[in-house]
MARKOL-659003 format. One record per residue: chain; x, y, z of N, C-alpha, C in turn; residue number from 1. Coordinates in Angstrom, 1 decimal, padded with zeros to 4 digits, m for minus. Atoms other than C-alpha are relative to their C-alpha. Example, Ala and Ser with C-alpha at 12.3 -4.5 7.8 and 13.67 -1.06 7.14 Angstrom:
% residues 2
{unit:A&n_px:000.9&n_py:m001.2&n_pz:000.0&ca_px:012.3&ca_py:m004.5&ca_pz:007.8&c_px:000.9&c_py:001.2&c_pz:000.0&pos:1}
{unit:A&n_px:m000.9&n_py:m001.1&n_pz:000.0&ca_px:013.7&ca_py:m001.1&ca_pz:007.1&c_px:m000.8&c_py:001.1&c_pz:000.8&pos:2}
% end
This chain:
% residues 73
{unit:A&n_px:m000.4&n_py:m000.5&n_pz:001.3&ca_px:060.6&ca_py:139.4&ca_pz:128.0&c_px:001.5&c_py:000.5&c_pz:000.2&pos:1}
{unit:A&n_px:m001.4&n_py:m000.8&n_pz:m000.2&ca_px:063.7&ca_py:141.4&ca_pz:129.3&c_px:001.0&c_py:m001.0&c_pz:000.2&pos:2}
{unit:A&n_px:m000.9&n_py:001.1&n_pz:m000.2&ca_px:065.2&ca_py:138.1&ca_pz:130.5&c_px:000.5&c_py:m000.6&c_pz:m001.2&pos:3}
{unit:A&n_px:m000.2&n_py:000.5&n_pz:001.2&ca_px:064.9&ca_py:136.9&ca_pz:127.1&c_px:001.0&c_py:000.6&c_pz:m000.8&pos:4}
{unit:A&n_px:m000.9&n_py:m000.9&n_pz:001.0&ca_px:066.7&ca_py:139.8&ca_pz:125.5&c_px:001.4&c_py:000.0&c_pz:000.7&pos:5}
{unit:A&n_px:m001.3&n_py:000.1&n_pz:m000.7&ca_px:069.5&ca_py:139.4&ca_pz:128.1&c_px:000.8&c_py:m001.4&c_pz:m000.5&pos:6}
{unit:A&n_px:m000.6&n_py:001.3&n_pz:000.5&ca_px:070.0&ca_py:135.7&ca_pz:127.1&c_px:000.2&c_py:000.1&c_pz:m001.4&pos:7}
{unit:A&n_px:m000.5&n_py:m000.2&n_pz:001.3&ca_px:070.0&ca_py:136.6&ca_pz:123.5&c_px:001.1&c_py:000.8&c_pz:m000.4&pos:8}
{unit:A&n_px:m001.1&n_py:m000.8&n_pz:000.0&ca_px:072.5&ca_py:139.4&ca_pz:124.0&c_px:001.3&c_py:m000.8&c_pz:000.4&pos:9}
{unit:A&n_px:m001.2&n_py:000.9&n_pz:m000.1&ca_px:074.9&ca_py:136.8&ca_pz:125.6&c_px:000.2&c_py:m001.0&c_pz:m001.0&pos:10}
{unit:A&n_px:m000.2&n_py:001.0&n_pz:001.2&ca_px:074.3&ca_py:134.3&ca_pz:123.0&c_px:000.8&c_py:000.7&c_pz:m001.0&pos:11}
{unit:A&n_px:m000.7&n_py:m000.7&n_pz:001.0&ca_px:075.4&ca_py:136.9&ca_pz:120.4&c_px:001.3&c_py:000.3&c_pz:000.3&pos:12}
{unit:A&n_px:m001.2&n_py:m000.4&n_pz:m000.4&ca_px:078.3&ca_py:137.9&ca_pz:122.5&c_px:001.0&c_py:m001.3&c_pz:m000.3&pos:13}
{unit:A&n_px:m000.7&n_py:001.1&n_pz:000.1&ca_px:079.5&ca_py:134.2&ca_pz:122.6&c_px:000.3&c_py:m000.4&c_pz:m001.5&pos:14}
{unit:A&n_px:m000.3&n_py:000.2&n_pz:001.3&ca_px:079.1&ca_py:133.9&ca_pz:118.9&c_px:001.2&c_py:001.0&c_pz:m000.8&pos:15}
{unit:A&n_px:m001.2&n_py:m000.9&n_pz:000.8&ca_px:081.9&ca_py:136.7&ca_pz:118.1&c_px:001.2&c_py:m000.7&c_pz:m000.2&pos:16}
{unit:A&n_px:m001.1&n_py:000.6&n_pz:000.4&ca_px:084.4&ca_py:134.1&ca_pz:118.3&c_px:000.1&c_py:m000.7&c_pz:m001.4&pos:17}
{unit:A&n_px:000.0&n_py:000.2&n_pz:001.4&ca_px:083.3&ca_py:133.1&ca_pz:114.8&c_px:000.2&c_py:000.9&c_pz:m000.9&pos:18}
{unit:A&n_px:m000.3&n_py:m001.1&n_pz:001.1&ca_px:083.8&ca_py:136.4&ca_pz:113.4&c_px:001.4&c_py:000.1&c_pz:m000.3&pos:19}
{unit:A&n_px:m001.4&n_py:000.1&n_pz:000.4&ca_px:086.9&ca_py:136.4&ca_pz:111.5&c_px:000.4&c_py:001.4&c_pz:m000.7&pos:20}
{unit:A&n_px:m000.1&n_py:m001.3&n_pz:000.7&ca_px:086.6&ca_py:139.7&ca_pz:109.6&c_px:000.6&c_py:001.0&c_pz:000.9&pos:21}
{unit:A&n_px:m000.6&n_py:m000.9&n_pz:m000.8&ca_px:088.7&ca_py:142.6&ca_pz:110.8&c_px:m001.4&c_py:001.1&c_pz:000.7&pos:22}
{unit:A&n_px:001.4&n_py:m000.7&n_pz:m000.7&ca_px:086.2&ca_py:144.4&ca_pz:113.4&c_px:000.5&c_py:001.1&c_pz:001.0&pos:23}
{unit:A&n_px:m000.4&n_py:m001.0&n_pz:m001.1&ca_px:086.5&ca_py:147.6&ca_pz:115.5&c_px:m001.5&c_py:000.0&c_pz:001.0&pos:24}
{unit:A&n_px:001.0&n_py:m000.1&n_pz:m001.2&ca_px:084.4&ca_py:147.4&ca_pz:118.7&c_px:000.2&c_py:001.1&c_pz:000.7&pos:25}
{unit:A&n_px:m000.1&n_py:m001.3&n_pz:m000.8&ca_px:083.7&ca_py:150.7&ca_pz:120.3&c_px:m001.0&c_py:000.1&c_pz:001.0&pos:26}
{unit:A&n_px:000.9&n_py:m000.2&n_pz:m001.3&ca_px:082.2&ca_py:151.2&ca_pz:123.8&c_px:000.6&c_py:001.3&c_pz:000.7&pos:27}
{unit:A&n_px:m000.3&n_py:m001.1&n_pz:m000.9&ca_px:082.1&ca_py:154.1&ca_pz:126.2&c_px:000.5&c_py:m000.5&c_pz:001.4&pos:28}
{unit:A&n_px:m000.5&n_py:000.4&n_pz:m001.4&ca_px:084.0&ca_py:153.7&ca_pz:129.4&c_px:m001.0&c_py:m000.1&c_pz:000.9&pos:29}
{unit:A&n_px:000.9&n_py:m000.1&n_pz:m000.9&ca_px:081.2&ca_py:154.8&ca_pz:131.3&c_px:m001.4&c_py:m000.1&c_pz:m000.6&pos:30}
{unit:A&n_px:001.5&n_py:000.1&n_pz:000.8&ca_px:078.2&ca_py:153.7&ca_pz:129.0&c_px:m000.8&c_py:m000.8&c_pz:001.0&pos:31}
{unit:A&n_px:001.2&n_py:000.6&n_pz:m000.8&ca_px:075.1&ca_py:152.7&ca_pz:131.0&c_px:m000.8&c_py:m000.9&c_pz:m000.8&pos:32}
{unit:A&n_px:000.5&n_py:000.9&n_pz:000.7&ca_px:073.8&ca_py:150.9&ca_pz:128.1&c_px:000.6&c_py:m001.3&c_pz:m000.1&pos:33}
{unit:A&n_px:m000.9&n_py:001.2&n_pz:000.1&ca_px:076.5&ca_py:148.3&ca_pz:127.9&c_px:001.1&c_py:000.2&c_pz:001.1&pos:34}
{unit:A&n_px:m001.0&n_py:m000.1&n_pz:m000.9&ca_px:079.0&ca_py:147.3&ca_pz:130.6&c_px:001.3&c_py:m000.2&c_pz:m000.8&pos:35}
{unit:A&n_px:m001.0&n_py:000.2&n_pz:000.8&ca_px:082.2&ca_py:148.0&ca_pz:129.0&c_px:001.0&c_py:m001.1&c_pz:000.3&pos:36}
{unit:A&n_px:m001.1&n_py:001.2&n_pz:m000.2&ca_px:084.3&ca_py:145.3&ca_pz:130.6&c_px:m000.6&c_py:m001.3&c_pz:m000.7&pos:37}
{unit:A&n_px:000.5&n_py:001.1&n_pz:000.8&ca_px:081.7&ca_py:142.9&ca_pz:129.2&c_px:000.2&c_py:m000.2&c_pz:m001.5&pos:38}
{unit:A&n_px:m000.1&n_py:m000.4&n_pz:001.3&ca_px:081.9&ca_py:144.3&ca_pz:125.9&c_px:001.5&c_py:m000.3&c_pz:m000.6&pos:39}
{unit:A&n_px:m001.4&n_py:000.3&n_pz:000.3&ca_px:085.7&ca_py:144.2&ca_pz:125.9&c_px:000.2&c_py:m001.6&c_pz:000.0&pos:40}
{unit:A&n_px:m000.1&n_py:001.5&n_pz:m000.1&ca_px:085.7&ca_py:140.7&ca_pz:127.1&c_px:m000.5&c_py:m000.8&c_pz:m001.3&pos:41}
{unit:A&n_px:000.8&n_py:000.7&n_pz:001.2&ca_px:083.4&ca_py:139.5&ca_pz:124.3&c_px:000.7&c_py:000.3&c_pz:m001.2&pos:42}
{unit:A&n_px:m000.8&n_py:m000.5&n_pz:001.1&ca_px:085.3&ca_py:141.5&ca_pz:121.7&c_px:001.3&c_py:m000.8&c_pz:m000.2&pos:43}
{unit:A&n_px:m001.5&n_py:000.9&n_pz:000.0&ca_px:088.6&ca_py:139.6&ca_pz:122.6&c_px:m000.2&c_py:m001.4&c_pz:m000.3&pos:44}
{unit:A&n_px:000.2&n_py:001.5&n_pz:000.5&ca_px:087.0&ca_py:136.3&ca_pz:121.6&c_px:m000.1&c_py:000.1&c_pz:m001.3&pos:45}
{unit:A&n_px:m000.1&n_py:m000.1&n_pz:001.3&ca_px:087.1&ca_py:137.5&ca_pz:118.0&c_px:001.4&c_py:000.3&c_pz:m000.4&pos:46}
{unit:A&n_px:m001.4&n_py:000.0&n_pz:000.3&ca_px:090.6&ca_py:136.9&ca_pz:116.5&c_px:000.4&c_py:001.4&c_pz:m000.6&pos:47}
{unit:A&n_px:m000.4&n_py:m001.2&n_pz:000.7&ca_px:090.6&ca_py:140.2&ca_pz:114.5&c_px:m000.6&c_py:001.2&c_pz:000.5&pos:48}
{unit:A&n_px:000.7&n_py:m001.0&n_pz:m000.7&ca_px:088.8&ca_py:142.5&ca_pz:116.8&c_px:000.9&c_py:001.0&c_pz:000.7&pos:49}
{unit:A&n_px:m000.7&n_py:m001.1&n_pz:m000.7&ca_px:090.2&ca_py:145.9&ca_pz:117.8&c_px:m001.1&c_py:000.7&c_pz:000.9&pos:50}
{unit:A&n_px:000.9&n_py:m000.7&n_pz:m000.9&ca_px:088.6&ca_py:147.4&ca_pz:121.0&c_px:000.5&c_py:001.4&c_pz:000.1&pos:51}
{unit:A&n_px:m000.2&n_py:m001.5&n_pz:m000.2&ca_px:088.3&ca_py:151.2&ca_pz:121.2&c_px:m001.0&c_py:000.4&c_pz:001.3&pos:52}
{unit:A&n_px:000.7&n_py:m000.6&n_pz:m001.1&ca_px:087.3&ca_py:152.6&ca_pz:124.4&c_px:m000.1&c_py:001.6&c_pz:000.1&pos:53}
{unit:A&n_px:000.2&n_py:m001.6&n_pz:000.2&ca_px:086.0&ca_py:156.2&ca_pz:124.2&c_px:m000.3&c_py:000.5&c_pz:001.5&pos:54}
{unit:A&n_px:000.3&n_py:m000.6&n_pz:m001.1&ca_px:085.7&ca_py:158.5&ca_pz:127.2&c_px:m001.5&c_py:000.2&c_pz:000.0&pos:55}
{unit:A&n_px:001.5&n_py:m000.5&n_pz:000.1&ca_px:082.1&ca_py:159.2&ca_pz:128.4&c_px:m000.7&c_py:m001.5&c_pz:000.0&pos:56}
{unit:A&n_px:001.1&n_py:001.0&n_pz:000.0&ca_px:079.1&ca_py:157.1&ca_pz:128.1&c_px:m000.2&c_py:m000.5&c_pz:m001.3&pos:57}
{unit:A&n_px:000.4&n_py:000.7&n_pz:001.2&ca_px:077.1&ca_py:155.8&ca_pz:125.3&c_px:000.2&c_py:000.7&c_pz:m001.3&pos:58}
{unit:A&n_px:m000.2&n_py:m000.8&n_pz:001.3&ca_px:077.5&ca_py:158.7&ca_pz:122.8&c_px:001.4&c_py:000.0&c_pz:m000.6&pos:59}
{unit:A&n_px:m001.3&n_py:000.1&n_pz:000.5&ca_px:080.4&ca_py:158.7&ca_pz:120.5&c_px:000.5&c_py:001.4&c_pz:m000.1&pos:60}
{unit:A&n_px:m000.6&n_py:m001.3&n_pz:000.1&ca_px:082.8&ca_py:161.7&ca_pz:120.4&c_px:000.0&c_py:000.4&c_pz:m001.5&pos:61}
{unit:A&n_px:000.1&n_py:m000.6&n_pz:001.4&ca_px:082.5&ca_py:163.9&ca_pz:117.3&c_px:001.1&c_py:m000.3&c_pz:m000.8&pos:62}
{unit:A&n_px:m001.2&n_py:000.1&n_pz:000.7&ca_px:086.1&ca_py:163.4&ca_pz:116.3&c_px:000.5&c_py:m001.6&c_pz:m000.2&pos:63}
{unit:A&n_px:m000.4&n_py:001.4&n_pz:000.1&ca_px:086.1&ca_py:159.6&ca_pz:116.6&c_px:000.3&c_py:m000.6&c_pz:m001.3&pos:64}
{unit:A&n_px:m000.1&n_py:000.7&n_pz:001.3&ca_px:085.8&ca_py:158.6&ca_pz:113.0&c_px:001.5&c_py:000.5&c_pz:m000.5&pos:65}
{unit:A&n_px:m001.4&n_py:m000.6&n_pz:000.3&ca_px:088.9&ca_py:161.1&ca_pz:112.4&c_px:001.1&c_py:m000.8&c_pz:000.6&pos:66}
{unit:A&n_px:m001.1&n_py:000.8&n_pz:m000.7&ca_px:091.0&ca_py:159.5&ca_pz:115.0&c_px:000.1&c_py:m001.5&c_pz:m000.4&pos:67}
{unit:A&n_px:m000.1&n_py:001.5&n_pz:000.4&ca_px:090.1&ca_py:155.9&ca_pz:113.9&c_px:000.8&c_py:m000.1&c_pz:m001.4&pos:68}
{unit:A&n_px:m000.7&n_py:000.0&n_pz:001.5&ca_px:091.0&ca_py:156.6&ca_pz:110.3&c_px:001.3&c_py:000.5&c_pz:000.0&pos:69}
{unit:A&n_px:m001.4&n_py:m000.4&n_pz:000.0&ca_px:094.2&ca_py:158.4&ca_pz:111.2&c_px:001.1&c_py:m001.1&c_pz:000.3&pos:70}
{unit:A&n_px:m000.8&n_py:001.0&n_pz:m000.4&ca_px:095.5&ca_py:155.2&ca_pz:112.6&c_px:000.1&c_py:m001.1&c_pz:m001.0&pos:71}
{unit:A&n_px:000.1&n_py:001.1&n_pz:001.0&ca_px:094.9&ca_py:153.2&ca_pz:109.4&c_px:000.6&c_py:000.6&c_pz:m001.3&pos:72}
{unit:A&n_px:m000.7&n_py:m000.3&n_pz:001.3&ca_px:096.7&ca_py:153.0&ca_pz:106.1&c_px:m001.0&c_py:000.4&c_pz:m001.0&pos:73}
% end
């Protein structure tokens, strides 16, 4: 079962190249739930993806929304 989940996750990452909508992919540099390097590599397959690496693990910093919105018109 776990192997099936891993295969599905890899398939979904391959499918990111078909995603053309502007997308923000957020991952923690030390996340134990996802390998940040794999997430970044998968996100780069999407032509309009922006990758945001956050310090720490799987949780999001409390000020992340404010920081992301400050960079947008």
